[in-house]
N, C-alpha and C positions, 0 to 999 in steps of 0.2 A: 462713726459717722454713717452707719447703715442701720436701718430699722428692720429687723427680721420678724416676719410674720408667718402664718400658717393658714392653710385652708381649713376653715372651721369644721367642715364635714369629715376631715381626716382625723380630728381629735375625738378620742373615745369611740372610734368607729367599731371596734371589735367588742365593746362592752355592752351591758344591758341597756334597755330603753331609758331607764332612769338617768343614765350617764350621757345620753345622747340628746338631751334638750339643749336649746340654744344657751340657756343660762349655765348649765353644767359644763358644756363645751367651752364657753367663754372663760369660766373660772379655771378650768384645767389648762387652757392655752396660756393664761397669765402665770399660773404656777410653773409651767414649763419654760418660762422666760421669754415668751413672745410679746411683742409690743403692738402688733396689728394682726388683722385677719382678712382673709378673702371669704366673703359671705355669700352663700347661695341659699336663699330662704327655703326653697323646696327641698333642699337636702338636710336641713337642720330643724325644720318645723314640719312634722309629719301630719298627714291627714287633711291638708289644705291644698287646694289647687290655686297656685299663685298666679292667677290671671289678674287683669287690671282691676277687677272688682275687689280683690284682697289687698291691693297695694295702697293702703289708706294712710292718712296722716297719723292716725293713732298707732298703727304698726310702726311707722317711722320713729315716733316719739318713744314708744316702749322699747324698741330695739336700741335706740340711742342711750336710754337709761341703763340697759343691760351692760353695754360695753363701757360706758362711763364708770359704772360701779367697779369694773375690773381694770380700769385704766388702759383700755384697749381702743385703738382706732380701727375703723373699717377702711382698709386700703382699697379694696375692690368690692363693689356690689355687683355680683355676677348676673348677667342676663344673656345667656348663650343660646340665642335662638337664630335660626337660619334665615338671614335676610336675602337669600337668593332662592328661596323656595319657589317652585314653579306655579303654585296656586295663588292667585292674587288675593283671594279671600283670606287665606292663611297669612299672607304677608301683612294685611291690614290688622289681623289679630296680633301678630308678632310686634308690629310697630306700636300698637296700643300698649302691649306689655312693656316695651322699652319706655314709652312715655310715662307709664306708672312707676317704673323703676327710677327714672330720672327725678320724678316728683319726690319719691321716698328718699333718694340719695341727697336731695337738697336739704331735707329736714333732718336726716340722719347724720349729715356731715361726712358722708363717704368721699374718699379722695377721687375715685372715678367710678363710673358705670362701665364694667368691662364686658367685652364680647369678642368672639372669634368671627371669622368672615365667611363661613358657610360653604356650601356646595350647591350647584344648580340642579338639585334633585330633592325629592321628598325624604330620601333616606339619610341625608346629611353625610354622605360617603363620597370619597374621591372617585371621580369617573373621568372619562376621556375629555370631558368638557370643562372640568373644574378650573384648569389653568388658562382657559380661553379668554379672548378679549370680550366676548359677549357676556360671559359670566361676571367679569369684573364690572362691566357697564351696568349690569343688573344690580349687583351689590351696591355700587355707588349711588344709583338712583334710589334704592330703598333705604340706604343709610342716611341720605341727605336730610329727610324730614326728622329723623331721630336726632341728628346733630343740631338742627335748627331748634328743636324742643330743648335740648341741653343748653343752648345759648340763652333761651328765655329764662331758665331756672338758675343760670350761673353754675352749671355743672359741666364736668368734662366727661366725654365718652372716649374710651380707650379701646382701640382694636388691637388684636393679638395676631400677628402673622404666624401662620402654621403651614408647613410644607404641604400637607394634605388638603388644604383649604384654598379658597380663591386668592387670597393675599398670602403668597407663599414665600416671599423674600422682601428685601428692603426696597427694591425698585418698584415692586407692585404696591407696597405701602405708600411710597412717594406719589404714585399715580393717584391714589385715593386722596391723599393730602392736597395735591395740586388741584384736583377736581372739586373738592368740597370747600376749600379755602376758609377754614374756620380755626381759630385758636383754641376752640373747645374740643377739637379732635386730637386725641393723644394716642400714644403707643404703649402697649404692654410688651415688654421685651422678654420673651422666653427663648433663650438660646437653643435649648434642646429641640423645641418645636420647629426650628428652622432646618433641622437635619433629617436626612434619609440616607439609606445605604449608598446612594450615588454621589453624595457629597461629603460623606463622613471623613474621608481622607484629607479633606481640606477645610475642616471645621473651623480652624482658627481664622482662615480667610473669610468664611461666611460670617462669623461673629464680628470680625473687624469691620466688614462692609456694613453690617447693620448698625453698629455703634457709630460709625462715621456718618452715615447717611440719615439716620433717624435719631441721633443723639439728642438733639434739641427737643424732640417730641416725646422722648421716653419718660413716662410718668411713674411707672411701676415695673419691677422686675419679678419674674417667676424663676425660682431656683429648684432644679431637680437634677437627676443623673439619668444615665441610660446604659443599657447593654444591648449588643446585637441579639436579635430574636428571629432567626431564620432570614427571611427577606424583608424584615422590618426592624424597628428598634423598640425596646421595651423601656418604659419610664419607671424609674425607681428613686428612692430617696437620695438626696445629695450626699456625696462622699462614699457611695457604695457601688459605683460603676466606673465607666471609662471617661467621664467628663473631667475637663481641666478648666477650673474657674479662675486661674491666675490673671489672664488678660481681662476678663470681665470685671474682676475685683479691682484691678488697676484703674479701669475706666470709671467705676463707681467711686472709688476713693478720690480720684482726681477731678471728676466732673459732676458727680451726683451726690453732694453731701446730704446725709439724712434721708436718702431715698427709701421708700418702703419696698421691701423685697420679700415676697411670700413663698414659703416652701410648698412643694407639691409632692404627692405620692409618699408621704410619710406614714408611719404607723405609730401606735402607742409605744412600741419597743424602740423605735429609732429616731423619733422626732427631736428629742433633746440632743442626741448625738449629732444629728444633721445640723441643727442650729449651732452647736458649739464648734463643729468643723468649719462652717462658713464664717462664723465670727472670728475664729482664730486665723483663718486664711486672710480675711480682710485686715485684721490688726497687724499681721506680719508683713504685709506688702508695703 
């Protein structure tokens, strides 16, 4: 009762260019036993600038055929652009890219258009203002037209809380949900991305808080692992670090039948092992 997927750009990433086309990666993902993918066009189709001009109906239909051939769903169509960028001209360009991604998602049949929540600077890096009230208000104001567009196309936009970004925990996510008031606004739940060295010793509390407060809005789960890395955390493939997924799998099994959950930070060498580890854990709970 869980549908395990993979980031398509992680598939065949260490192989030659002929193995890194969208078609070759999709075929390999299915051979490795995955049922869905997280798709980022710019990372799997090289030599194209994926601005709004490129996000056509033809691209959507072609991509749909590629994944239908392999019996794969697109769980997430990624559009990870900074909606708190300080340049208003850049914001308009980014919003246009989101509008195009939503249009493509509607024709492609993607489950959600996924995004993170940015930082209030051009570098998209955490700074002293990232967790501020002002940064959150800016993000909400710039996200609102994107969600309105999604409503028009019958598509869901899913935001991903990340400690280093503006929406860094469940309470901040609830503030966004309460402000925008749209059923088309959903959540990508990535447990590891809620962690940092200051809360790692109470990680189960952090996860439980997110599942309790955001459970009804969680549309997709991201699955990976972590290890300490100096004053930070390093993301690695599931089952290879310090992560404990028992509580999360219990939540999924009890509350989220057939949810799509995509693996991150896998390699050619460990993707199947990570999928089998998570499937076994899910089945044993």
